[in-house]
N, C-alpha and C positions, 0 to 999 in steps of 0.2 A: 458163574457166567463170566465175570470180568477177566479172570485169568486165562480164559480160553480164546479170547479175541485179541490176538497179537501179543507176544511176549517181549521181554527185553532184547531178544535176538533181533528184533526189528527196530531197535532204538536208533533214532536219527538225532534228536535233541534231548538233553536231560538237564533240567534246571537252567534253562537258557533264556535269552532275551526274547520276550513275546513277539517283538517285531521281526526278529530273524525267523522265528517259527512261522509267523504270518506270511512272510515272503516265500518260504518253502511251500506252504499250503497253496498260495497263489499259483505257483508253478505246476503243482502236481495234483491238487485236489479240487480247486475251484476258486475263481476270482472273488475277492471280498475285501472289506476294509475293517479294521478293528479300532475301537476307542477304549483306551485304558483309563483308570482313575488317575487323578492328578497326584495323588500321594501313594507312597509305598513302592516296593520294587518286586512285582510279581515275577515268578520264574516259571517258564513254560516247558512242557515236555511233549515229545511227539514220537510215535512209532509209525512206520510206513512201509508198505510193500506194494509193488505193482504186480498184478497177477492177470495175465492175458489183457483183456480190455478193461479190467476192473482196477480200481485203486482202493487199498485197505488202509485205514488211518485211525490211529488212537491218539487223542489229543487232550491236553489240559493246559490252560493258560496260567493257572496259579493265582488268579485274581479275578475280580469282577470285570468282565470285558463285554462290550457290545460289538456284535459282528453283523455287518450289513452288506447287502449286495443287491443291485437292481434286479437281476435274474441270472440264472446259471446257463441259459440259452440252449446248449446242446447236451447237457448232462442232467442226470437225476442224482440227488443226494438222499441216502437213507442214513439217518442218524439215530443211534441208540444211546440213551443216557445210561452211563455206568455208575456215576456217583454225583452227589450234589443235586442241584436243580438248574433248570434252564427255562427262561421265559421266552416263549415264541409269540410273535405278533404277526397276524396275517388274516386276510379275508374278513376284516372288521371283527376279529376275535383275538383273544389272548388266552394262552394256556401255559401253566407251569408244568413242565415235564419232570417226572420223578424217575428214579432208577427203574429200569425195566420197560420204560415207554419208548416208543419209536416214532420219529417224525419223517415223513416222506415229502421231499421237496421236488416239485415238477420243474422242468426247464424254464417255464415262463413265470414261476412264482418268485416274487421278491423275497429276499432273506432279511429277517430282522430278529436276532437272537441275543439275549443277554445271559451270560454265564455267571453262576455264583463262584465264589472264591475256590470252592472245592469241586467244581464241576469237571467231570471227565466224560468224554464221548468216544464212541466208535463210529466212524463214518465210512460208508461204502459209496464209492462213486461209480455210476454206471453211465456209459455213453448212450445217447438216444438211438444210435445206429444198432446197438446190441438188441434192444427191445424190438425195434422194427424188423430186424433180421429174424428174430424168433417168431414173430407174428407171421412173417412171410413164409418161413419154413413150415410152420404148423398150419398154414392157410387160414389163420384167424383174421377176421375183418377188423381193420383199424381205420379210423377216420384219417383222411388225407393230411389233416393238419398235425397229426402225430398222436402218440400214445399219451394219455393223461390219467394219473391216479386221482380218483374222485374223492377219496378221503385222505387226510394228512396224518392222522393220529391213530396209533395202534398200541396194544400191549403185546409184548413178546409172547406171553403165555397164550394169547389168542391166535397166534400164527404157528400152527402145529409143525414142529420139527424144524422151523426156520433157523433158530439160534444154533441148533446142532449142525445144520448145513454150513452156516457161517464159520463155526468153530473148525469144521473140517477143512474149509477153504483156507482159513488162516494157518492151520497146521500144515497143509500142503504147501502153502507159500513159504513157510519157514523150514520145511523138512529137508531140503537138499539144495546144494549149489547147482546141481544138474537139473535145469529147468526143461520141462517137456512142453513146448508151446501147444501142441494138439490136446494134451491132457488138460492143461490150464484152460483152454478155450471151451472144452467140454464142461468143466466146472462152472465157467462163467455163464454158459448157456443154461445150465441147470438152475443157477441162482436167479437169472432173469425170468425163466419159465415159472419158477416157484413164486416169485413176486406177482407175476401176471395172473396166477391161479388163486393165490391166497388173498389178494387185495382187490378192492373194487376199482375197476378201470372203465374207460370208454371202448374197450376192445370186446368184440363179440367172438367168443371162442368156438362158436358153432360154425364149422367150415362149410362154405358153399360148395366145396368139391367133394364132400363125403357122398357115400352111396345113396343117402336119402335126400340129397340135394334136389331141388326142383325150382322151376321158374317162380312158383309161389313164394318160396323162401327168399329168393332175390327181391321180389316185390315187398315182402315183409320187412326186409332189411332197409330198403329205401324208405318205406313208410315210417319206420321207427327212427330214422336219422335225417329227416327233412331239413332240420336246422343246420346240419353239417354240410360241408363242401364235399359232396359225393362225387368222386372221380370215376368216370366210366372205365378208364383204363385199369385202375386198381381193382374195380369190381370184376372185370373180365379176367384179370390175372389171377385173382384169388378164387374164381370159379373154374380156373384151369381151362379157359377157353381163349381162342384167338379173338382179337377185337372184331374181325369180320364175322365170326360165328356168333359172337355176343350180340352184334347189331342184327344179324339175321334172326336170332331168337326173339328179340323184341319186335321186329317187323312181323314175324309169324304170329305172335301172341297178342300184341296190342296195336299193331299197325303203325308204329312210329319208332323213332330212334330212342335209345336210352336217355340221351340228354333232353330230348323233348318231353319224354315221359316224366322225368324227374322234375322238370320245370312245371309241367301241368299239375303234378301232385303238390308241389309247393304252392302254386296259385290256388288250388282247391283248399288247401289247409288255411291259407290266408283268408279266403272268402268265408270259410266256416267260422273263423274267429271274428271277422268283421260283422257277420250276421248274428252272432250269438251274444245276447245282452249280458250273459254271465261271464263272458270273456273280457278281461281287463285290457282294453286297447287304448293307449294314450294318444297314438297318432298312427295314420297309415304309414308314414315314413318309418317310424320305429319298427313296426311290424314287418315291413318289407326288408329292412336291414337285418332283422332277426333271421330271415330265411335266405339271406345271401344275395338279395337284389340290390346291388350297389348303384346302378344307374336308374334313378327313379322315373325318368321319362320313359325309358324302355319298359320298365316294370308296369307302369300305368297303361301303356299301349298293349302289352301282352295280356294284361288283365282284361282290358276292354274287348280285345279280339276273342278271348275265351268265353267271357260271360256277358258281353253286350252292354256293359256299363263300366264306369270308372270305379275304382275302389272307394273313393270318397262318397259316391252315391250309395254304395252298399252300406257303408257305415251310417250315413244319414238316415237311411230307411229303417234301421233297427230301432231308432228313437233313442 
């Protein structure tokens, strides 16, 4: 596997100053800080290729190094451990990655990694805009706050065909000095699509615009995503309807606007939680915020108008 993911043809640094390698990574792969041991003189190596909107990187620091970053913000990092081991800290967990394991870092995930002396990684950087464009082109439903991978850790052997695809991309990146942007972009789209289909995400790949699409499926999507910021405009776009037609559809079927319907369903879900003794509710405020009601005064008034009582009264009544 190791020899197939960027060869010496892509070498940028060989047995170099780790800080020089880190500066290059900051420019091309993602912002981070490194912390090296106080003793010794580790020598770092890096291979790198830019390929359409992707960055392909193979890196080793030659010593035990801690890599941290608050968040990657607009990019995803896919990191495959090729050799040594790497300690990942995140989400109140720790995991030692072994060769053949893969770490997926979302744009809002903080980065905290410690490399062993012999650690070597392959890193694939994907811009958030690539995954968003794939979802839009396929008419897949994605939450308005962005695509998120729900699991961070995988084994390559569990991702059928993915390492072969990466090897093909690396080979294509190194194959010729004559680069064909459209071909490269097709490869990038395939890589992104493969990730979205192989891994668990918050994307619904069932298109609202397929032949079997129905108003009921739109309602099901809303019902399954009430804690999300559901954007009416995005729903209409992905259902391949004009905003006017989308509003007319809701008026015809439920007698109100999409925004009002979504708000009503959020309030109904909150009422069900407040009424259910088995539902762990620490406070009305916390529950309201969970469902996106940021102005608590307006939330209480909307709740009262819909149900004839304040949310605190509902909570008190369940005992």
